[in-house]
C-alpha positions as CSV (number, residue, x, y, z in Angstrom):
1,X,144.4,-118.6,88.9
2,X,141.5,-118.0,91.2
3,X,139.8,-114.5,91.6
4,X,138.5,-113.6,95.0
5,X,136.0,-110.8,95.6
6,X,137.1,-107.9,97.6
7,X,135.1,-106.3,100.3
8,X,134.0,-103.4,98.2
9,X,132.3,-105.8,95.6
10,X,130.7,-107.8,98.3
11,X,129.2,-104.5,99.7
12,X,128.1,-103.6,96.3
13,X,126.4,-107.0,95.8
14,X,124.7,-106.6,99.0
15,X,123.4,-103.0,98.0
16,X,122.0,-104.4,94.9
17,X,120.1,-107.3,96.8
18,X,118.7,-104.9,99.1
19,X,117.8,-102.3,96.3
20,X,115.9,-105.3,94.6
21,X,114.2,-106.5,97.6
22,X,112.9,-103.1,98.6
23,X,111.9,-102.4,95.0
24,X,109.9,-105.6,95.0
25,X,108.3,-104.4,98.3
26,X,109.4,-107.6,100.1
27,X,110.9,-107.6,103.7
28,X,113.9,-109.9,104.3
29,X,111.7,-112.5,105.7
30,X,109.5,-112.8,102.7
31,X,112.4,-113.2,100.4
32,X,114.6,-115.6,102.4
33,X,111.5,-117.8,102.9
34,X,110.5,-117.8,99.4
35,X,114.0,-118.8,98.2
36,X,114.7,-121.3,101.1
37,X,117.6,-119.9,102.8
38,X,118.3,-119.1,106.5
39,X,117.6,-115.5,107.9
40,X,121.2,-115.2,108.7
41,X,122.5,-116.2,105.3
42,X,120.3,-113.4,103.7
43,X,121.3,-111.0,106.3
44,X,125.1,-111.8,105.6
45,X,124.6,-111.4,101.7
46,X,122.6,-108.2,102.1
47,X,125.2,-106.5,104.4
48,X,128.0,-107.6,102.1
49,X,129.6,-109.9,104.6
50,X,129.3,-113.1,102.2
51,X,128.9,-113.9,98.6
52,X,125.3,-114.9,97.7
53,X,124.8,-118.5,96.9
54,X,124.2,-118.9,93.1
55,X,121.5,-121.3,93.5
56,X,119.5,-119.2,95.8
57,X,120.1,-116.2,93.4
58,X,118.9,-118.4,90.6
59,X,115.6,-119.1,92.5
60,X,115.5,-115.3,93.2
61,X,115.6,-114.8,89.4
62,X,112.9,-117.6,88.7
63,X,110.5,-115.9,91.2
64,X,111.2,-112.4,90.5
65,X,113.2,-111.8,87.5
66,X,116.2,-110.2,89.3
67,X,119.0,-111.4,87.0
68,X,122.2,-112.7,88.3
69,X,124.1,-110.3,86.0
70,X,122.4,-107.5,88.1
71,X,123.4,-109.0,91.3
72,X,126.9,-110.0,90.9
73,X,127.9,-107.5,88.2
74,X,125.6,-104.6,88.4
75,X,124.5,-105.0,84.7
76,X,121.0,-104.0,84.7
77,X,120.2,-105.3,81.1
78,X,117.6,-108.1,81.4
79,X,116.0,-106.6,84.5
80,X,112.1,-106.6,84.4
81,X,111.2,-103.1,82.8
82,X,108.9,-102.3,85.7
83,X,111.6,-102.5,88.2
84,X,114.7,-101.5,86.5
85,X,114.6,-97.6,86.9
86,X,113.6,-98.0,90.6
87,X,116.3,-100.7,91.5
88,X,119.0,-98.4,89.7
89,X,117.7,-95.4,91.8
90,X,117.8,-97.4,94.9
91,X,121.2,-99.0,94.4
92,X,123.0,-95.7,93.6
């Protein structure tokens, strides 16, 4: 059985991506260029229109320590200590 994400989940994922980006002090352009994705792709992910690509999110983690558990599931465990509190406030 295949599980699909509903619109609310995509919007929550997008909000977490935006919160992480803002907490890191990055513009969308800074981020999408660093992880080598197109501007439209990042915009769709952050706005909750599409599911983020796992390979791009792995690169986001490698560069900034933002875990896939946070991005996809909202689990803050494993986030860098210095940004965890700020991200949680920004995402709520």
